[in-house]
N, C-alpha and C positions, 0 to 999 in steps of 0.2 A: 317156930318151927321146930320141929323135932328133928333130933339126928340123923335119923333115917332119910328125911326127907332132903337134909345137905348132903348127905353121904353120895347120892349120884354125881350132885356138883362139883365135890370134891373128886371123884374118878374120873368124871370128864375132864377136868381141868389138869389132874396127873395126867392124861392120856395125850391132849394135845400139848403141855409140855415135853413129852416124851418124842410126839412126834416131831416137835420144832429141833428137839435135841437131834436127831435121826437125819432131819433136812441140813441143818448146819453141817452134819458131820459129812452129809455127802456134798455138800456146796465144798465146804473145805477140801474135801480128801479130791474132789475135781480140781482143786487148783494145784492140790498138791501133783496130782497125776499131770496138765500141763507143765509143770516143772519137771516131771519124771520124765516125761516124753520129749520135751524140748533139751534136757539136757543128755538124752540119749542120741536123738537124732543128732544134736551136736558132736558128742564124742563119735560116734559109729559112722556119721558120713564124713565128718571133716578131719578128724584126728584117726580114723581108722582104726581105733583100739578095736581089739579083741572084744567078741560079742558080749562075754559074760564081764569084764572090766567096766565096759561102758553101761551093762545093765546094773550092776552094783554101784558105781558112784551115782546114778540117775537116783536109784533107788533111796540111799542114802542121805541126799539133798531130798527127796519129796518127804521120805519120814523125818527129818527137823521140821520140816518148815510143818507138814500135818500134826506133829508132836504139839509144838508149840501153839499153835492157834488152837487146836481145840482142846488143850487142856487150859487154855484161858476163857474161852467164849463158846464151847457146846457144853462140856462138864463143869466149867466154873470150880475147877479145885485147887485148893489151897493145899495140897497135900504136899509132902514132901517131895521137889522135883528130883535130886537123884535119884532118889528112888522109884519112884514113876519112870524116869527113865530108865533103870534099870531093869523094869520089870516091861516095857514096851521093847529094850534089848532083846531079854529072854525070847520073846513072842519071834522077833526077825533072826534069831539064831537058827530058829526051828525055819520059819517062814523062806527065808531067803535060800538056803541049800533046796528045799523043798521047789519052790518057785523059779529055780535057776534049772534044776532037775526036769521040773514042767517045761521050762522054755525050750530046752532041748528037745525034750519028746514032741512038743508041738512043732519046734522048726525041720528038725532031723528026720526024724521018724515019721511025722505024719505030713511033712512038709509046707505048714503054715508060713505064711508070710510074717516076719521078724517082728511086725508092729503088731498083726493081729494077736500074736502068741505074749506079746507084754500087756496088750488092753486086757487079754481073757485073765492074764494075773491079777492085772489090776483089780479087776470086779471080783477075785477072788480073796485080794486083800482085803478088800473096802468091807465086804462083809463078815470076813472073821476079824478084822482089828475090831471095829465099830463093838462087838459082843466082847472080846477081849478088854479093849479099854473100857467101856460102859460097865462090865461086871467084875473085872480084877484088880485093873491099874487104878480107876476113878472109883469105883461101885460103894467104897463107904466114905467119901469125901466128896459125891456130888453137891455141885450149890454149894461150897463150903466158902468160895473167894467173897473177900470182903466182909465176910460175919468177923464179930469178936471171937476170939481164943480166948478160952477160959483157962 
């Protein structure tokens, strides 16, 4: 077979691998979302903390869960963990104030239910965080876990 005949198979395999990566990210993000909503509900409904405090604590718990699973299983990255975590922290240094402001707009200005507002931010987070982690945090170290380092 010529290289041109093999190229479509290689491209198809790469596309399939990327779709599997997206699916894993979505599934792990759903599990992080369950953690976030559960923690938020616990803090908001039982401890009656201020809304933003409940939101922030729940968000931090879900980020730690999501980062850990996605680094190991989705992006399979052997990159320097502290540097990768700093990059994710930089993302959240922008996303958290923005999403907190959006939560305020959704609930106080538009009259949305607090849980609907949180869910809307979670969808926004899912999309932007995947792109950020895929191309910036782990882009140069995809699938390097378990490979011998020179």
